[in-house]
N, C-alpha and C positions, 0 to 999 in steps of 0.2 A: 431607242425609246428611253433607256435608263439615263442617258445623257441629258435628255429634255426634262424628264420628271422621274424622281424616285421617292416613294413614300417615306422611306427611312431618312433620306436627306431633308425632305420637307418637314418631317417631324422634328428633326434636330434644329433646323433653322427656326421653326415656329417656337420651339422651347427657348431658344436663345433670345429671340425677339421678345418673348414674354418676360423672361428674366430681366432683360435690359430695360424694358419700358414699363413694367408693371407698376412701379412707384408713380410714374407720371400718369399712367392711366387711372390708377386709384385716386389720385388727386383730382384729375379731370372729372371722374365720376362724382366725387364729392361736390365739386363746383356745379356740375350738372344738376344734381339733386337739390342743391341750394337754390339755383336759378329756377327750377320748376316749382319749388316750394314758394318762393317769393311771388311768382306770377300767379299761381293758383290761389295763394292766400290773399293776394290783392284783389283778384277778381271776385273771390268768395266774399270779401269784405264789402265790395261795391254792390254786388248783386248775387242772386242765387246761382250756384255753379251747376247748371243743368247739364244733362248728358250731351246735348248738342254743343254746348260751349266747351265741355271737356274734350270732345272729339276734335273740335276745331283747334284747340290749343295743342293737343297732341300732334296733329299734323304740322302745324307751324313750327313747333319745337323740333320735330324730327328733321324737317328740311333745313332749318337754320343751324342746329347743332351738328347734324350730319355733315353738312357742307363745310363747316368750320373745322371739324375733326379730320375729315378726309383730306382737306387741303394741305395738311401738314404730315400726312402718313409717310411720304417719301422725302421728308425734309433732310434726311441724312445725305441724300445724293446732291444736295445743293451746297453743303459745306465740304471743302477740299479734304480735311483730315477724315471726317466721317465717311465721305464718299470712297476714300481709298480702302477703308476697312470694309465697307458694305460690298464694294465691287470684287474684293479678293476673298470673300467668304466661299467656302467649298459647296456651292449650290448653283443651280442653273438660274438664268434670268426668269424663267417661268415660275420657278419655285419662289424666288424673291417677290415676284409680282403677286403670286397667290397669297402669300403671307399678308401683304398689305391689303389685298382685296378682301380676304376673309375677316381681318380685323376691322376694316373701315365699313364694310357692308353688313356682313352676317352678325358678327359679334356685337358691333355697335347697335344694330337694330334690336337685338335681344336685350342688351344692357339698358338701352334707352327706354324700351317698352316696360321692362321690369321696374326701373326707377320711376317712371311716370305713374305706373299703376300704384306703386307703393305710396308715393307722395299724394297722389289723387285720393287714395283710400283714406289716408290720415286727414286730409283737408275736408273731404266730404263728411267724414265722421264727426269732425268738429263743427261743421257748418249747421246752421239752423234751417231746416226745411219745413218748419211750421206744421209738424204733425204728419206730413206726407212721407212715404217710404223713400229712403235715400238710395240712389242708384249710381253705379259707375258706368261709364260709357263702354261699349263693346266694339271690338274690332270688326266682328262679323255679325252685323245686323243690318237693318234697313238703311242706316246711314252710310254703310259701305266705306267705313273709315279705312279699311285695309287697302283700298285702291290708291292710297297715298304712296304706297311702296312702288307703284309703277312710276310715279313722277320722281320719287326718291332715287330710283335706279338711274334715271337720266341725269338728275342733279349730281348724284354720286359719281357717275362716269365723267361728267364735266370737271368736277373738283379734283378727281383722281388724275385726269389728264393734265390739269394745271399744276398739280403737286409735282409731277415728274418733268413737265416742260419748263416751268420757271424755276430759277435757282434761288430767288429771294422773294419775299412778300407774296407767297403763293396765293393766299386767299384774296388779297386785294386785287392782284393782277387778273386772276381768273374771274372774279366778280365783275371787274370793269370790262373785260373782254366779252363776258356773257351779256352785259347790259348793252354794249355797243352792237353786238350781233342781234340781240332781240329788237332793238330800236330799228336797226337796218332792215330786219325781216318784216316788221310791221309796216314800215314806210313803203318798202318795195312791193309787198303784197297788196297794199291799198292802191298804189299807182297802176299795178298790172291789172287788177280787177276793174279799176276805174276806166282803163283803156278799153275794156270789153263791154261794160254796161253803160258807160257814159256818165253824164253829170248827175244823174239821179241817185248815184251811190251815196249813202249816208254813212255806213259803217261796214268795215270788212276786216275781220281779224284772221290771222293764219289758222288754218285747219278748223275752220268753223263756218257757219252760215254768213250771209250778208244781209244788210238792211237797205232797202231802197226807199227813197223819199218820193212817193207818188202823190198825185193830186188829192187822193182820198186819205192820205196819211202814210205813216211808215209801213212798209210791207217787208216781211222777212222771207228769205229764201234759204233753204238748207237741204241737206241730203235726207232721204228717208231713214228712219231709225235703224233699220236693218243694216244699211250701209254705214251710217254714222258710228255704229258700234266699233267699226274697224279702227277708228281714231285712237282707241285705247292702246293699240299696238305701236303707235308712233313713239312714245317714250321708250319702249323696250328696244325698238330698232335703233334709235339714237344712242341708247346706253350701250348696246352691243358694238356699234361702230366706234364709240369713244373708248370703250374698254380695250378693243383691239388696237386702237391707235396709241393708247397708253402703254400697252405691252411692247409694241414696236419701238416706241420712244425709249423704253427702258433697255431694250436690247442694243440700242445705239450708244448707251453709256459705257465709256471705256476710261481706263486710267490715262 
């Protein structure tokens, strides 16, 4: 077990990674805060920055910035000189994988949320709400913004897999592959459902209900709410599979 994972080895590797990449991460955090400030400030200039808008921007930013950051977390394995150093470090492949995972998923989520709330608090404070009480969006309320982390888990897993699978242009290649896969899935799903229900099919998206074009007008068919709730587990299942695939790919890396 100690050959697979040792907390002391993991702590030393984590500290080394932090010391090596902290300046880059600090600069990236500054860029992130500047980007959030520009977007929130521009939206506040155009219209009132409601809690619904704040929550939507938080989710879009998390997915976009998270995918971009994660796609480069294993970049050192794509450069020959850096790969030699990374592969010869006195740590197991699991420990190396966990350092990248912790930074790109856990730490990034915390840092992004803190940065967004800080900038959001400043922008909302400067915004004119015409006498109404100013509000910040909440992760845990009726909007259920926190559910975005389920989809971020799947997106993170895909970006992490691309980061270790591709040697160059990780983000571009991963995004292109995901786009091709998504289009193929939508087309294949539509054709398969159409083969079952016939020409009356109007719309059919993966993992959702279908819409039939009947004589009386469009007619929707979907699972009962009790069963449809299980769809929320699909991103987690996909994330688990891709995280596992990423680790296996990392174990194949050799000098």
